[in-house]
mmJSON file of the N, C-alpha and C atoms, coordinates in Angstrom:
{"data_MODEL":{"atom_site":{
"group_PDB":["ATOM","ATOM","ATOM","ATOM","ATOM","ATOM","ATOM","ATOM","ATOM","ATOM","ATOM","ATOM","ATOM","ATOM","ATOM","ATOM","ATOM","ATOM","ATOM","ATOM","ATOM","ATOM","ATOM","ATOM","ATOM","ATOM","ATOM","ATOM","ATOM","ATOM","ATOM","ATOM","ATOM","ATOM","ATOM","ATOM","ATOM","ATOM","ATOM","ATOM","ATOM","ATOM","ATOM","ATOM","ATOM","ATOM","ATOM","ATOM","ATOM","ATOM","ATOM","ATOM","ATOM","ATOM","ATOM","ATOM","ATOM","ATOM","ATOM","ATOM","ATOM","ATOM","ATOM","ATOM","ATOM","ATOM","ATOM","ATOM","ATOM","ATOM","ATOM","ATOM","ATOM","ATOM","ATOM","ATOM","ATOM","ATOM","ATOM","ATOM","ATOM","ATOM","ATOM","ATOM","ATOM","ATOM","ATOM","ATOM","ATOM","ATOM","ATOM","ATOM","ATOM","ATOM","ATOM","ATOM","ATOM","ATOM","ATOM","ATOM","ATOM","ATOM","ATOM","ATOM","ATOM","ATOM","ATOM","ATOM","ATOM","ATOM","ATOM","ATOM","ATOM","ATOM","ATOM","ATOM","ATOM","ATOM","ATOM","ATOM","ATOM","ATOM","ATOM","ATOM","ATOM","ATOM","ATOM","ATOM","ATOM","ATOM","ATOM","ATOM","ATOM","ATOM","ATOM","ATOM","ATOM","ATOM","ATOM","ATOM","ATOM","ATOM","ATOM","ATOM","ATOM","ATOM","ATOM","ATOM","ATOM","ATOM","ATOM","ATOM","ATOM"],
"id":[1,2,3,4,5,6,7,8,9,10,11,12,13,14,15,16,17,18,19,20,21,22,23,24,25,26,27,28,29,30,31,32,33,34,35,36,37,38,39,40,41,42,43,44,45,46,47,48,49,50,51,52,53,54,55,56,57,58,59,60,61,62,63,64,65,66,67,68,69,70,71,72,73,74,75,76,77,78,79,80,81,82,83,84,85,86,87,88,89,90,91,92,93,94,95,96,97,98,99,100,101,102,103,104,105,106,107,108,109,110,111,112,113,114,115,116,117,118,119,120,121,122,123,124,125,126,127,128,129,130,131,132,133,134,135,136,137,138,139,140,141,142,143,144,145,146,147,148,149,150,151,152,153],
"type_symbol":["N","C","C","N","C","C","N","C","C","N","C","C","N","C","C","N","C","C","N","C","C","N","C","C","N","C","C","N","C","C","N","C","C","N","C","C","N","C","C","N","C","C","N","C","C","N","C","C","N","C","C","N","C","C","N","C","C","N","C","C","N","C","C","N","C","C","N","C","C","N","C","C","N","C","C","N","C","C","N","C","C","N","C","C","N","C","C","N","C","C","N","C","C","N","C","C","N","C","C","N","C","C","N","C","C","N","C","C","N","C","C","N","C","C","N","C","C","N","C","C","N","C","C","N","C","C","N","C","C","N","C","C","N","C","C","N","C","C","N","C","C","N","C","C","N","C","C","N","C","C","N","C","C"],
"label_atom_id":["N","CA","C","N","CA","C","N","CA","C","N","CA","C","N","CA","C","N","CA","C","N","CA","C","N","CA","C","N","CA","C","N","CA","C","N","CA","C","N","CA","C","N","CA","C","N","CA","C","N","CA","C","N","CA","C","N","CA","C","N","CA","C","N","CA","C","N","CA","C","N","CA","C","N","CA","C","N","CA","C","N","CA","C","N","CA","C","N","CA","C","N","CA","C","N","CA","C","N","CA","C","N","CA","C","N","CA","C","N","CA","C","N","CA","C","N","CA","C","N","CA","C","N","CA","C","N","CA","C","N","CA","C","N","CA","C","N","CA","C","N","CA","C","N","CA","C","N","CA","C","N","CA","C","N","CA","C","N","CA","C","N","CA","C","N","CA","C","N","CA","C","N","CA","C","N","CA","C"],
"label_alt_id":[null,null,null,null,null,null,null,null,null,null,null,null,null,null,null,null,null,null,null,null,null,null,null,null,null,null,null,null,null,null,null,null,null,null,null,null,null,null,null,null,null,null,null,null,null,null,null,null,null,null,null,null,null,null,null,null,null,null,null,null,null,null,null,null,null,null,null,null,null,null,null,null,null,null,null,null,null,null,null,null,null,null,null,null,null,null,null,null,null,null,null,null,null,null,null,null,null,null,null,null,null,null,null,null,null,null,null,null,null,null,null,null,null,null,null,null,null,null,null,null,null,null,null,null,null,null,null,null,null,null,null,null,null,null,null,null,null,null,null,null,null,null,null,null,null,null,null,null,null,null,null,null,null],
"label_comp_id":["UNK","UNK","UNK","UNK","UNK","UNK","UNK","UNK","UNK","UNK","UNK","UNK","UNK","UNK","UNK","UNK","UNK","UNK","UNK","UNK","UNK","UNK","UNK","UNK","UNK","UNK","UNK","UNK","UNK","UNK","UNK","UNK","UNK","UNK","UNK","UNK","UNK","UNK","UNK","UNK","UNK","UNK","UNK","UNK","UNK","UNK","UNK","UNK","UNK","UNK","UNK","UNK","UNK","UNK","UNK","UNK","UNK","UNK","UNK","UNK","UNK","UNK","UNK","UNK","UNK","UNK","UNK","UNK","UNK","UNK","UNK","UNK","UNK","UNK","UNK","UNK","UNK","UNK","UNK","UNK","UNK","UNK","UNK","UNK","UNK","UNK","UNK","UNK","UNK","UNK","UNK","UNK","UNK","UNK","UNK","UNK","UNK","UNK","UNK","UNK","UNK","UNK","UNK","UNK","UNK","UNK","UNK","UNK","UNK","UNK","UNK","UNK","UNK","UNK","UNK","UNK","UNK","UNK","UNK","UNK","UNK","UNK","UNK","UNK","UNK","UNK","UNK","UNK","UNK","UNK","UNK","UNK","UNK","UNK","UNK","UNK","UNK","UNK","UNK","UNK","UNK","UNK","UNK","UNK","UNK","UNK","UNK","UNK","UNK","UNK","UNK","UNK","UNK"],
"label_asym_id":["A","A","A","A","A","A","A","A","A","A","A","A","A","A","A","A","A","A","A","A","A","A","A","A","A","A","A","A","A","A","A","A","A","A","A","A","A","A","A","A","A","A","A","A","A","A","A","A","A","A","A","A","A","A","A","A","A","A","A","A","A","A","A","A","A","A","A","A","A","A","A","A","A","A","A","A","A","A","A","A","A","A","A","A","A","A","A","A","A","A","A","A","A","A","A","A","A","A","A","A","A","A","A","A","A","A","A","A","A","A","A","A","A","A","A","A","A","A","A","A","A","A","A","A","A","A","A","A","A","A","A","A","A","A","A","A","A","A","A","A","A","A","A","A","A","A","A","A","A","A","A","A","A"],
"label_entity_id":["1","1","1","1","1","1","1","1","1","1","1","1","1","1","1","1","1","1","1","1","1","1","1","1","1","1","1","1","1","1","1","1","1","1","1","1","1","1","1","1","1","1","1","1","1","1","1","1","1","1","1","1","1","1","1","1","1","1","1","1","1","1","1","1","1","1","1","1","1","1","1","1","1","1","1","1","1","1","1","1","1","1","1","1","1","1","1","1","1","1","1","1","1","1","1","1","1","1","1","1","1","1","1","1","1","1","1","1","1","1","1","1","1","1","1","1","1","1","1","1","1","1","1","1","1","1","1","1","1","1","1","1","1","1","1","1","1","1","1","1","1","1","1","1","1","1","1","1","1","1","1","1","1"],
"label_seq_id":[1,1,1,2,2,2,3,3,3,4,4,4,5,5,5,6,6,6,7,7,7,8,8,8,9,9,9,10,10,10,11,11,11,12,12,12,13,13,13,14,14,14,15,15,15,16,16,16,17,17,17,18,18,18,19,19,19,20,20,20,21,21,21,22,22,22,23,23,23,24,24,24,25,25,25,26,26,26,27,27,27,28,28,28,29,29,29,30,30,30,31,31,31,32,32,32,33,33,33,34,34,34,35,35,35,36,36,36,37,37,37,38,38,38,39,39,39,40,40,40,41,41,41,42,42,42,43,43,43,44,44,44,45,45,45,46,46,46,47,47,47,48,48,48,49,49,49,50,50,50,51,51,51],
"pdbx_PDB_ins_code":[null,null,null,null,null,null,null,null,null,null,null,null,null,null,null,null,null,null,null,null,null,null,null,null,null,null,null,null,null,null,null,null,null,null,null,null,null,null,null,null,null,null,null,null,null,null,null,null,null,null,null,null,null,null,null,null,null,null,null,null,null,null,null,null,null,null,null,null,null,null,null,null,null,null,null,null,null,null,null,null,null,null,null,null,null,null,null,null,null,null,null,null,null,null,null,null,null,null,null,null,null,null,null,null,null,null,null,null,null,null,null,null,null,null,null,null,null,null,null,null,null,null,null,null,null,null,null,null,null,null,null,null,null,null,null,null,null,null,null,null,null,null,null,null,null,null,null,null,null,null,null,null,null],
"Cartn_x":[113.515,111.964,111.239,110.426,110.064,109.228,109.974,109.854,109.112,108.156,107.14,106.277,105.474,104.31,102.857,102.395,101.124,99.894,99.536,98.541,97.3,97.345,95.959,96.203,97.406,98.151,98.506,98.589,99.744,99.278,100.789,101.418,101.91,101.917,102.655,103.506,103.524,103.824,105.406,106.135,107.486,108.928,108.115,109.118,109.131,108.5,107.682,108.981,109.26,110.032,109.957,108.589,107.95,107.14,107.778,107.346,108.166,107.672,109.227,108.971,109.804,110.007,108.555,108.145,106.924,106.104,106.241,104.827,103.827,104.422,103.574,104.305,103.978,104.301,104.591,105.892,106.328,106.444,104.921,105.563,104.542,104.254,104.261,101.974,101.529,100.528,100.337,98.401,98.945,98.072,98.095,96.473,96.334,94.995,94.411,93.363,94.065,93.117,92.744,91.812,90.7,91.838,91.678,92.219,91.623,91.782,91.253,91.097,92.633,93.003,92.252,92.175,91.898,90.196,90.014,88.579,87.793,86.501,85.89,85.789,86.596,86.736,87.704,88.589,90.329,90.655,91.676,92.268,94.144,93.964,95.787,96.143,97.385,98.274,98.868,98.234,98.708,100.214,99.987,101.496,102.857,102.773,103.715,105.107,105.917,107.632,108.188,108.773,109.518,111.148,111.478,112.793,113.606],
"Cartn_y":[98.834,97.546,97.401,97.259,96.848,95.516,94.726,93.196,91.796,93.187,91.985,91.97,90.815,89.996,90.334,91.08,91.458,90.108,90.054,88.547,88.822,87.477,86.829,87.889,88.381,88.849,87.743,87.208,86.088,86.917,87.025,87.72,86.691,86.276,85.679,86.222,87.961,89.19,88.648,88.259,87.494,89.024,90.069,90.715,92.301,91.657,93.102,93.28,94.548,94.797,93.764,94.022,93.482,91.448,91.019,89.781,88.73,87.792,87.301,85.609,85.437,83.187,82.511,82.64,81.947,82.764,83.66,84.54,85.473,85.654,86.751,88.422,89.415,91.265,91.302,92.509,92.539,94.07,94.842,96.287,96.871,96.673,96.731,97.297,97.928,97.712,97.732,97.466,97.849,98.124,99.441,99.816,99.377,99.205,98.333,99.279,99.157,100.346,99.414,99.968,99.387,99.547,98.615,98.01,98.412,99.456,100.049,98.459,97.794,97.305,95.915,95.726,94.235,93.781,92.634,92.696,93.378,93.368,93.668,93.235,92.011,91.453,91.675,92.141,92.441,93.471,93.371,94.926,94.908,95.873,96.101,96.219,95.803,96.505,97.407,98.499,100.222,99.973,99.313,99.307,98.615,98.429,97.846,98.384,97.959,98.508,97.438,97.7,96.912,96.744,95.606,94.952,95.63],
"Cartn_z":[106.264,105.952,108.186,107.742,109.189,108.981,110.21,110.036,110.478,110.744,111.319,110.361,109.919,109.913,109.647,108.484,108.795,108.786,110.563,110.236,109.432,108.543,107.578,106.308,106.237,104.768,103.88,103.112,101.604,100.863,100.36,99.28,98.364,96.764,96.157,95.386,95.542,94.905,94.862,94.996,94.952,94.671,93.88,93.1,94.206,94.7,96.092,96.934,97.926,98.996,100.183,100.159,101.232,101.575,100.568,100.297,101.004,101.694,102.522,101.711,102.028,101.538,101.748,103.038,103.562,102.872,101.381,101.719,102.498,103.05,103.838,103.676,104.319,103.441,104.821,104.843,106.189,105.892,105.611,104.956,106.343,107.082,108.698,108.141,107.33,106.475,105.282,104.983,103.437,102.28,101.543,101.246,100.325,99.886,98.544,98.464,96.873,95.356,94.352,93.734,92.603,91.387,90.975,89.741,88.107,87.158,86.403,84.872,84.975,84.157,84.162,85.343,85.986,86.067,86.081,85.856,86.887,87.033,87.748,88.867,89.233,91.059,91.167,90.85,91.581,92.124,92.646,93.028,93.444,93.176,93.62,95.332,95.058,96.607,96.113,96.769,96.158,96.96,97.988,99.182,98.296,96.948,96.418,96.84,96.779,96.078,95.698,94.049,93.552,94.44,94.699,94.86,94.251],
"occupancy":[1.0,1.0,1.0,1.0,1.0,1.0,1.0,1.0,1.0,1.0,1.0,1.0,1.0,1.0,1.0,1.0,1.0,1.0,1.0,1.0,1.0,1.0,1.0,1.0,1.0,1.0,1.0,1.0,1.0,1.0,1.0,1.0,1.0,1.0,1.0,1.0,1.0,1.0,1.0,1.0,1.0,1.0,1.0,1.0,1.0,1.0,1.0,1.0,1.0,1.0,1.0,1.0,1.0,1.0,1.0,1.0,1.0,1.0,1.0,1.0,1.0,1.0,1.0,1.0,1.0,1.0,1.0,1.0,1.0,1.0,1.0,1.0,1.0,1.0,1.0,1.0,1.0,1.0,1.0,1.0,1.0,1.0,1.0,1.0,1.0,1.0,1.0,1.0,1.0,1.0,1.0,1.0,1.0,1.0,1.0,1.0,1.0,1.0,1.0,1.0,1.0,1.0,1.0,1.0,1.0,1.0,1.0,1.0,1.0,1.0,1.0,1.0,1.0,1.0,1.0,1.0,1.0,1.0,1.0,1.0,1.0,1.0,1.0,1.0,1.0,1.0,1.0,1.0,1.0,1.0,1.0,1.0,1.0,1.0,1.0,1.0,1.0,1.0,1.0,1.0,1.0,1.0,1.0,1.0,1.0,1.0,1.0,1.0,1.0,1.0,1.0,1.0,1.0],
"B_iso_or_equiv":[0.0,0.0,0.0,0.0,0.0,0.0,0.0,0.0,0.0,0.0,0.0,0.0,0.0,0.0,0.0,0.0,0.0,0.0,0.0,0.0,0.0,0.0,0.0,0.0,0.0,0.0,0.0,0.0,0.0,0.0,0.0,0.0,0.0,0.0,0.0,0.0,0.0,0.0,0.0,0.0,0.0,0.0,0.0,0.0,0.0,0.0,0.0,0.0,0.0,0.0,0.0,0.0,0.0,0.0,0.0,0.0,0.0,0.0,0.0,0.0,0.0,0.0,0.0,0.0,0.0,0.0,0.0,0.0,0.0,0.0,0.0,0.0,0.0,0.0,0.0,0.0,0.0,0.0,0.0,0.0,0.0,0.0,0.0,0.0,0.0,0.0,0.0,0.0,0.0,0.0,0.0,0.0,0.0,0.0,0.0,0.0,0.0,0.0,0.0,0.0,0.0,0.0,0.0,0.0,0.0,0.0,0.0,0.0,0.0,0.0,0.0,0.0,0.0,0.0,0.0,0.0,0.0,0.0,0.0,0.0,0.0,0.0,0.0,0.0,0.0,0.0,0.0,0.0,0.0,0.0,0.0,0.0,0.0,0.0,0.0,0.0,0.0,0.0,0.0,0.0,0.0,0.0,0.0,0.0,0.0,0.0,0.0,0.0,0.0,0.0,0.0,0.0,0.0],
"pdbx_formal_charge":[null,null,null,null,null,null,null,null,null,null,null,null,null,null,null,null,null,null,null,null,null,null,null,null,null,null,null,null,null,null,null,null,null,null,null,null,null,null,null,null,null,null,null,null,null,null,null,null,null,null,null,null,null,null,null,null,null,null,null,null,null,null,null,null,null,null,null,null,null,null,null,null,null,null,null,null,null,null,null,null,null,null,null,null,null,null,null,null,null,null,null,null,null,null,null,null,null,null,null,null,null,null,null,null,null,null,null,null,null,null,null,null,null,null,null,null,null,null,null,null,null,null,null,null,null,null,null,null,null,null,null,null,null,null,null,null,null,null,null,null,null,null,null,null,null,null,null,null,null,null,null,null,null],
"auth_seq_id":[1,1,1,2,2,2,3,3,3,4,4,4,5,5,5,6,6,6,7,7,7,8,8,8,9,9,9,10,10,10,11,11,11,12,12,12,13,13,13,14,14,14,15,15,15,16,16,16,17,17,17,18,18,18,19,19,19,20,20,20,21,21,21,22,22,22,23,23,23,24,24,24,25,25,25,26,26,26,27,27,27,28,28,28,29,29,29,30,30,30,31,31,31,32,32,32,33,33,33,34,34,34,35,35,35,36,36,36,37,37,37,38,38,38,39,39,39,40,40,40,41,41,41,42,42,42,43,43,43,44,44,44,45,45,45,46,46,46,47,47,47,48,48,48,49,49,49,50,50,50,51,51,51],
"auth_comp_id":["UNK","UNK","UNK","UNK","UNK","UNK","UNK","UNK","UNK","UNK","UNK","UNK","UNK","UNK","UNK","UNK","UNK","UNK","UNK","UNK","UNK","UNK","UNK","UNK","UNK","UNK","UNK","UNK","UNK","UNK","UNK","UNK","UNK","UNK","UNK","UNK","UNK","UNK","UNK","UNK","UNK","UNK","UNK","UNK","UNK","UNK","UNK","UNK","UNK","UNK","UNK","UNK","UNK","UNK","UNK","UNK","UNK","UNK","UNK","UNK","UNK","UNK","UNK","UNK","UNK","UNK","UNK","UNK","UNK","UNK","UNK","UNK","UNK","UNK","UNK","UNK","UNK","UNK","UNK","UNK","UNK","UNK","UNK","UNK","UNK","UNK","UNK","UNK","UNK","UNK","UNK","UNK","UNK","UNK","UNK","UNK","UNK","UNK","UNK","UNK","UNK","UNK","UNK","UNK","UNK","UNK","UNK","UNK","UNK","UNK","UNK","UNK","UNK","UNK","UNK","UNK","UNK","UNK","UNK","UNK","UNK","UNK","UNK","UNK","UNK","UNK","UNK","UNK","UNK","UNK","UNK","UNK","UNK","UNK","UNK","UNK","UNK","UNK","UNK","UNK","UNK","UNK","UNK","UNK","UNK","UNK","UNK","UNK","UNK","UNK","UNK","UNK","UNK"],
"auth_asym_id":["A","A","A","A","A","A","A","A","A","A","A","A","A","A","A","A","A","A","A","A","A","A","A","A","A","A","A","A","A","A","A","A","A","A","A","A","A","A","A","A","A","A","A","A","A","A","A","A","A","A","A","A","A","A","A","A","A","A","A","A","A","A","A","A","A","A","A","A","A","A","A","A","A","A","A","A","A","A","A","A","A","A","A","A","A","A","A","A","A","A","A","A","A","A","A","A","A","A","A","A","A","A","A","A","A","A","A","A","A","A","A","A","A","A","A","A","A","A","A","A","A","A","A","A","A","A","A","A","A","A","A","A","A","A","A","A","A","A","A","A","A","A","A","A","A","A","A","A","A","A","A","A","A"],
"auth_atom_id":["N","CA","C","N","CA","C","N","CA","C","N","CA","C","N","CA","C","N","CA","C","N","CA","C","N","CA","C","N","CA","C","N","CA","C","N","CA","C","N","CA","C","N","CA","C","N","CA","C","N","CA","C","N","CA","C","N","CA","C","N","CA","C","N","CA","C","N","CA","C","N","CA","C","N","CA","C","N","CA","C","N","CA","C","N","CA","C","N","CA","C","N","CA","C","N","CA","C","N","CA","C","N","CA","C","N","CA","C","N","CA","C","N","CA","C","N","CA","C","N","CA","C","N","CA","C","N","CA","C","N","CA","C","N","CA","C","N","CA","C","N","CA","C","N","CA","C","N","CA","C","N","CA","C","N","CA","C","N","CA","C","N","CA","C","N","CA","C","N","CA","C","N","CA","C","N","CA","C"],
"pdbx_PDB_model_num":[1,1,1,1,1,1,1,1,1,1,1,1,1,1,1,1,1,1,1,1,1,1,1,1,1,1,1,1,1,1,1,1,1,1,1,1,1,1,1,1,1,1,1,1,1,1,1,1,1,1,1,1,1,1,1,1,1,1,1,1,1,1,1,1,1,1,1,1,1,1,1,1,1,1,1,1,1,1,1,1,1,1,1,1,1,1,1,1,1,1,1,1,1,1,1,1,1,1,1,1,1,1,1,1,1,1,1,1,1,1,1,1,1,1,1,1,1,1,1,1,1,1,1,1,1,1,1,1,1,1,1,1,1,1,1,1,1,1,1,1,1,1,1,1,1,1,1,1,1,1,1,1,1]
}}}
């Protein structure tokens, strides 16, 4: 796993492989996609990977 935090990204998804204790993301890069089952203003992180 890339340990470099992505500047400006705040993540509260604690069960993601790339989540850090200070709510940062260390994925290296992220892909944001649409969320069909969410409300019209929501998006999902397609980079999410379960721990």
